[in-house]
C-alpha atoms as one frame of an Amber mdcrd trajectory, in Angstrom:
protein
   1.905 -83.173 132.022   2.557 -82.470 135.646   0.729 -81.220 138.669   2.737
 -79.025 141.187   1.749 -79.685 144.783  -0.135 -76.931 145.992   1.604 -74.372
 148.155  -0.246 -75.672 151.365   0.577 -79.071 151.050   3.803 -80.679 151.857
   5.590 -83.646 149.955   3.429 -86.358 152.057  -0.035 -84.320 151.292  -0.157
 -82.774 154.756  -0.711 -79.223 155.615   2.732 -77.602 155.375   4.568 -75.444
 158.067   1.469 -74.451 159.717   2.843 -74.950 163.469   4.992 -72.511 165.622
   6.736 -73.456 168.461   4.205 -73.426 170.893   2.446 -75.746 168.701   5.402
 -78.454 167.943   6.047 -78.558 172.247   2.360 -78.815 172.514   2.239 -82.147
 170.391   4.948 -83.188 172.890   3.289 -82.315 176.297  -0.116 -82.941 174.910
   0.769 -86.903 174.123   2.631 -87.230 177.706  -0.334 -85.546 179.863   1.315
 -84.827 182.575  -1.938 -84.784 184.354  -2.391 -88.303 184.241   0.250 -89.338
 186.622  -0.731 -87.531 190.097  -4.054 -88.814 188.983  -4.181 -92.135 188.437
  -0.594 -93.342 187.282   0.800 -92.452 189.952  -0.843 -95.286 192.523   0.495
 -97.689 189.398   3.813 -97.370 190.198   3.653 -96.507 194.345   2.584 -99.729
 194.453   6.121-101.530 193.202   8.383 -98.457 194.227   7.062 -97.299 197.140
   8.831 -94.686 198.614  11.506 -95.027 196.145   8.365 -93.767 193.536  10.173
 -89.823 193.506  13.669 -91.994 192.571  11.932 -93.939 189.839  10.860 -90.690
 188.403  14.586 -89.318 188.530  16.517 -92.420 187.093  13.595 -92.057 183.885
  14.219 -88.280 183.279  17.792 -88.866 183.242  17.903 -91.912 181.016  15.320
 -89.943 178.852  17.501 -86.793 178.751  20.654 -89.180 177.332  17.869 -90.532
 175.058  16.826 -86.948 173.603  19.938 -86.655 172.769  20.357 -89.048 170.021
  17.285 -88.172 168.799  18.146 -84.950 168.173  21.125 -85.923 166.546  18.834
 -86.551 163.487  16.019 -84.171 164.032  18.389 -81.365 163.972  19.297 -82.741
 160.425  16.303 -83.909 159.142  12.369 -84.104 159.315   9.377 -86.053 158.230
   6.085 -87.496 159.570   7.800 -91.320 159.894   9.037 -89.595 163.332  11.746
 -92.412 164.961  10.996 -94.838 162.437  12.455 -92.752 159.395  15.635 -92.197
 161.538  16.568 -95.671 162.613  16.005 -96.581 158.737  18.425 -93.809 157.898
  21.088 -95.150 160.978  20.288 -98.825 160.934  18.760 -99.368 157.779  15.062
-100.652 156.658  15.395-103.820 158.318  15.912-102.565 161.987  13.466 -99.784
 161.092  10.865-102.416 160.823  11.118-103.202 164.604  10.727 -98.972 165.574
   7.453 -98.768 163.592   5.879-101.731 165.228   7.222-100.157 168.615   5.873
 -96.760 167.876   2.285 -98.105 167.232   2.498-100.203 169.747   3.228 -97.304
 172.279   0.893 -95.043 170.994  -2.085 -96.756 170.458  -2.051 -98.139 173.806
  -1.006 -95.164 175.112  -4.212 -94.157 173.642  -5.565 -96.962 175.347  -4.714
 -96.175 178.491  -5.590 -92.454 178.439  -9.412 -94.207 177.456  -9.587 -96.091
 180.558  -8.247 -93.657 182.376 -11.331 -91.126 181.097 -13.611 -94.275 181.900
 -12.756 -94.601 185.379 -13.256 -90.495 186.349 -16.362 -90.651 184.243 -18.338
 -93.083 186.042 -16.568 -91.731 189.061 -17.697 -88.394 188.556 -21.858 -89.717
 187.428 -21.702 -91.860 190.176 -21.498 -88.963 192.287 -24.622 -87.414 191.248
 -26.574 -90.486 190.964 -25.982 -91.463 186.949 -24.097 -94.839 185.812 -22.776
 -95.466 182.378 -21.357 -98.335 180.781 -16.975 -98.274 180.046 -18.135 -99.126
 176.401 -19.899 -96.288 176.190 -17.535 -94.110 176.769 -15.034 -96.097 174.945
 -17.225 -95.640 171.926 -18.081 -91.453 172.157 -14.796 -90.681 173.460 -13.300
 -92.418 170.349 -15.049 -91.289 167.402 -14.688 -87.489 169.029 -11.234 -87.713
 168.923 -10.946 -88.975 165.596 -12.973 -86.483 164.484 -10.746 -83.623 165.657
  -8.335 -85.353 164.154  -9.423 -85.839 161.100 -10.450 -81.759 161.078  -7.395
 -80.040 161.832  -3.711 -81.030 163.715  -3.957 -77.156 164.341  -6.142 -77.813
 167.231  -3.204 -78.690 169.186  -1.430 -75.523 170.587  -5.427 -75.114 171.589
  -5.672 -78.023 173.610  -2.409 -77.357 175.445  -4.199 -74.640 177.023  -6.572
 -77.536 178.484  -3.273 -79.241 179.625  -2.314 -76.074 181.514  -5.216 -75.464
 183.280  -5.690 -79.087 184.709  -2.205 -78.735 185.673  -2.650 -75.330 187.662
  -5.293 -77.540 189.158  -3.464 -79.934 190.481  -0.532 -77.283 191.547  -3.552
 -75.502 193.712  -4.371 -78.858 195.606  -0.652 -80.050 196.066  -0.429 -76.401
 197.332  -3.134 -76.821 199.782  -1.923 -80.246 200.634   1.426 -78.890 201.486
   0.190 -75.586 203.495  -2.096 -78.131 205.632   0.755 -80.433 206.307   2.591
 -78.158 207.648   5.616 -77.801 205.081   6.969 -80.721 206.541  10.192 -83.026
 205.296   8.799 -86.652 204.705  12.027 -88.484 205.647   9.930 -91.415 204.540
  10.353 -90.652 200.761  14.296 -89.304 201.236  15.074 -92.543 203.008  13.069
 -95.142 200.647  12.102 -96.562 203.620  10.448-100.031 202.638  11.681 -99.926
 198.773  13.782-102.094 196.968  15.925-102.021 194.068  13.185-104.721 192.343
  10.406-101.861 192.880  12.168 -99.198 191.989  13.054-100.653 188.811  10.069
-102.076 187.994   8.350 -98.586 188.915  10.512 -96.972 185.961   8.028 -99.504
 183.897   5.087 -97.269 184.254   7.481 -93.727 184.524   9.070 -94.332 180.892
   4.966 -94.412 180.365   4.545 -91.001 182.153   7.609 -89.293 179.580   6.226
 -90.910 176.559   5.279 -88.451 174.091   8.126 -86.540 174.100   9.311 -87.409
 170.675   5.444 -87.158 169.399   6.728 -83.845 167.711   9.159 -85.597 165.533
   6.417 -86.768 163.494   5.945 -82.901 162.521   8.906 -82.799 160.074   6.246
 -81.205 157.292   3.922 -79.470 159.513   6.231 -77.694 162.004   7.933 -74.199
 161.257  11.473 -74.041 161.124  11.697 -77.935 161.795  15.402 -78.412 161.868
  15.108 -76.508 165.309  11.491 -76.510 166.619  11.437 -80.013 166.900  14.649
 -80.428 168.372  13.997 -78.143 171.548  10.269 -79.173 172.161  12.027 -83.042
 172.383  14.459 -81.919 175.140  12.078 -79.249 177.164   9.198 -81.440 177.120
  10.858 -83.931 179.327  12.712 -81.224 181.881   8.984 -79.353 181.983   7.336
 -82.933 183.078  10.228 -83.690 184.979   9.823 -81.016 187.232   5.684 -81.060
 187.538   6.885 -85.012 188.309   9.009 -84.264 191.375   6.434 -81.589 192.802
   3.569 -83.980 192.564   5.114 -87.149 193.619   6.451 -85.678 196.840   3.528
 -84.095 197.539   0.802 -86.684 196.658   2.905 -89.694 198.368   3.067 -86.843
 201.677  -0.458 -86.310 201.307  -1.452 -90.101 202.041   0.807 -90.511 205.268
  -1.269 -90.520 208.115  -3.900 -91.614 206.404  -5.365 -95.363 206.437  -5.647
 -95.955 202.714  -2.662 -97.097 200.819  -2.201 -95.090 197.808  -1.041 -97.764
 195.480  -4.643 -98.893 195.417  -6.358 -95.411 195.204  -7.814 -95.109 191.769
  -8.199 -91.261 191.938  -5.734 -90.266 194.658  -6.320 -86.464 194.025  -9.646
 -86.783 194.852  -9.505 -88.701 197.928  -7.070 -85.965 199.099  -9.175 -83.073
 198.110 -11.505 -84.744 200.327  -9.338 -85.383 203.352  -8.793 -81.791 203.475
 -12.646 -80.741 202.807 -12.186 -79.020 199.000 -14.726 -82.101 197.166 -15.277
 -79.249 194.980 -11.262 -78.677 193.725 -11.141 -82.465 193.395 -14.260 -82.260
 191.077 -12.905 -79.762 189.273  -9.638 -81.222 188.813 -11.850 -84.158 187.390
 -13.354 -82.750 184.886 -10.274 -80.402 184.004  -8.157 -84.010 183.599 -11.409
 -85.496 181.169 -10.248 -82.952 179.206  -6.582 -83.804 179.091  -7.010 -87.221
 178.445  -8.999 -86.606 175.823  -6.142 -84.017 174.132  -3.909 -86.997 174.943
  -5.773 -89.574 172.867  -6.368 -86.921 170.334  -2.698 -86.644 169.857  -1.991
 -90.452 169.747  -4.383 -90.358 166.848  -2.347 -88.140 165.073   0.805 -89.298
 166.207  -0.086 -93.210 164.914  -2.041 -91.667 161.638   1.387 -90.299 160.279
   3.041 -93.710 161.298   0.741 -95.189 159.236   0.557 -93.024 156.672   4.431
 -93.084 156.264   4.532 -97.034 156.149   2.120 -96.734 153.657   3.665 -94.725
 151.387   6.590 -97.050 151.437   4.113-100.391 150.707   3.700-101.755 153.770
  -0.195-101.576 154.003  -2.841-100.716 151.173  -1.890 -97.550 149.423  -4.966
 -95.735 150.895  -3.546 -95.222 153.987  -0.912 -92.804 152.808  -4.139 -90.712
 151.277  -4.745 -87.114 152.695  -8.180 -85.199 152.797  -8.802 -82.769 150.061
  -9.937 -80.240 152.198  -8.302 -80.915 155.812  -4.801 -82.402 154.576  -4.587
 -84.793 157.536  -4.627 -88.811 156.659  -8.054 -89.155 157.294  -8.025 -93.487
 156.693  -5.137 -93.640 158.635  -7.142 -91.438 161.282  -9.919 -94.157 161.061
  -7.364 -97.381 161.904  -5.679 -95.871 164.690  -9.171 -95.130 166.495 -10.704
 -98.621 165.356  -7.897 -99.812 166.933  -7.462 -97.898 169.948 -11.766 -98.605
 170.462 -11.620-102.577 169.581  -9.048-104.043 172.187 -10.137-102.595 175.745
 -13.593-102.929 174.726 -13.435-106.984 173.269 -11.630-107.021 176.815 -14.066
-105.175 178.775 -16.619-107.449 177.400 -14.755-110.482 178.522 -14.988-109.100
 182.210 -11.769-107.352 182.929 -11.250-104.469 185.269 -10.838-101.357 183.446
  -8.170-100.006 186.684  -6.475-103.544 185.556  -6.622-102.887 181.866  -4.902
 -99.741 182.601  -1.897-101.142 184.244  -1.513-104.009 181.562  -2.053-101.695
 178.414   0.484 -99.411 180.265   2.709-101.896 180.783   2.707-103.114 177.709
   3.175 -99.839 175.446   5.786 -98.729 178.081   7.807-102.077 176.179   6.655
-100.226 172.724   8.623 -97.171 174.225  11.509 -99.013 175.681  12.338-100.740
 172.410  12.054 -97.706 170.138  14.730 -95.594 172.487  17.036 -98.314 172.792
  17.112 -98.308 169.020  17.176 -95.089 168.349  19.943 -94.806 171.028  22.420
 -97.146 169.198  21.324 -95.693 165.678  22.133 -92.284 166.376  26.427 -93.030
 166.517  25.903 -95.179 163.371  24.482 -92.377 161.511  27.290 -89.782 163.106
  29.517 -92.162 162.103  28.318 -92.238 158.364  28.452 -88.290 158.298  32.135
 -88.056 159.753  30.871 -86.842 162.787  31.138 -89.296 165.634  32.442 -87.662
 168.695  33.638 -89.915 172.158  30.936 -87.607 173.689  27.874 -89.055 171.278
  29.294 -92.977 172.030  29.165 -92.074 175.614  25.799 -90.489 175.931  24.345
 -93.693 173.269  25.592 -96.329 176.081  23.809 -94.249 179.037  20.913 -94.105
 176.878  20.895 -97.820 175.763  21.789 -98.603 179.958  19.335 -96.658 181.570
  16.585 -97.978 179.292  17.656-101.593 179.777  16.953-101.428 183.752  13.322
-101.500 183.117  13.339-104.802 181.337  14.569-106.104 184.164  11.637-104.450
 186.217   9.586-106.132 183.962  11.011-109.335 183.161  12.782-109.971 186.739
  15.551-112.326 187.717  14.362-116.024 188.196  15.393-116.918 192.304  16.477
-113.004 193.187  14.367-111.182 195.806  15.714-108.018 194.743  14.255-108.579
 191.408  11.553-111.260 191.533   9.649-112.286 188.711   6.036-110.477 188.226
   3.413-112.325 189.392   0.610-113.750 186.340  -0.545-111.981 184.256   2.573
-109.295 184.181   4.769-112.073 183.766   3.392-112.922 180.285   3.131-110.059
 179.076   6.394-110.011 177.594   6.225-113.155 175.373   2.969-111.494 174.031
   4.800-108.921 173.585   7.769-110.314 171.553   4.869-112.341 169.545   3.865
-109.209 168.241   7.349-107.642 166.697   7.765-111.098 165.324   4.504-110.745
 163.903   5.115-107.710 162.687   8.619-108.738 161.383   6.930-111.583 159.166
   4.248-108.987 157.815   7.630-107.094 156.444   9.611-110.233 154.908   5.942
-111.261 153.463   5.523-107.861 152.289   8.844-107.919 150.529   8.386-110.828
 149.328   5.274-109.623 147.222   7.385-106.259 146.397  10.911-106.813 146.089
  11.591-103.281 146.044  10.076-102.331 149.258  13.639-101.723 150.768  14.781
 -99.922 147.873  11.486 -98.098 148.334  12.176 -97.229 151.875  15.739 -96.776
 151.522  14.790 -93.934 148.193  12.451 -92.044 150.495  14.220 -91.659 153.844
  17.586 -90.747 151.369  14.734 -87.833 149.634  13.912 -86.434 153.046  17.388
 -86.123 154.124  18.434 -84.273 151.071  16.078 -82.091 151.100  16.610 -80.823
 154.809  20.845 -81.053 154.093  20.971 -77.842 152.624  18.760 -76.074 155.923
  21.459 -77.598 158.144  24.227 -75.825 156.580  22.412 -72.649 156.672
């Protein structure tokens, strides 16, 4: 006797076709968390790129638009909760897909840790203004547990969370408009002429710029849950980049302009918007932005947990991990065990470093660089996989090859910024401990690939199962492509 899959369940046990286009693009924007950039990450980017910060954003946007073109070669033909991991397996095979899976986890888990650190920084400042103090570890625990609960209850919360993000963006734009009015709508020639900026600084700034856009691809993990996924997901992937790029350009220019004429260095300010609000006598607006920003950080952490849990689910179904990670909750239809694992990792790593005495702002920077490595690896791999995949389908065109080459070229630039060139004054090697981060990431990927080989030896059919699973997904959507 066989049992049929309930109508509201996908083949992976998730809630089937429950998300509209608005909810799908919300997933991408929520994970990108554009309010994070002017609120805190912009200071870290400016510390490297200086007056070339805006150029770092333009280069990053162009490069990621090329990447999105390659992602959409898959997204318009197939959909699954495995995201780019599934795409790269289809294009380059399981052994290369291994690196993408680990890159996805590295990017989104450490991205959530960046959000966790930012949440602690802003919360402690707000509480300090009213005479209250709390330890960062307490905030880490409360936020992670709450985010896991939301992710556990229902993926459809995503659309509601986009409203929270929208309120924060509107407040930030209001502050920027007031600053621009106060400055008399002057043109900042220091920025436009790249005064004091260096090629090495701009490329180093690209590292965190990639983090600024990271998350645009997260809609690809909603293949089972999105309505009409072959159309809604590709639209969400591209349009989320464009939307956030416009926001970044406006706010970056105005925030840097706002700091001109002050005695403070933007690169050393943890909360630049609060500082600017105080400068123009609107502290209450800075407080409102901080409160809204805390909510958006919580939203972004929820989004990261939603995403990584679905990657864990796919990897479990392919035989990488214990089968319990591939189970979904009977009522909520969410991968509850994978959500718990994601939350544990997101909480334990920053907590250990914080206990060891590291500053929260420094941890935010280090985690940002590490997660950028994850995004760079998967964006390069999917850009290589796209033309190979199209060749397999006999649909490869010269423009597809060109876009793949351009995407890979743009993504290599941040690697140069991170690693540097020994003896070069234009691309200097970063100082300790940033200079050892690439080697730590390399060790991580080696360990991940070693685990795959170990599992392959224990279960010789793991590669066959991965191929069969991905092929089944593509076959299921092949008819829809031809409609």
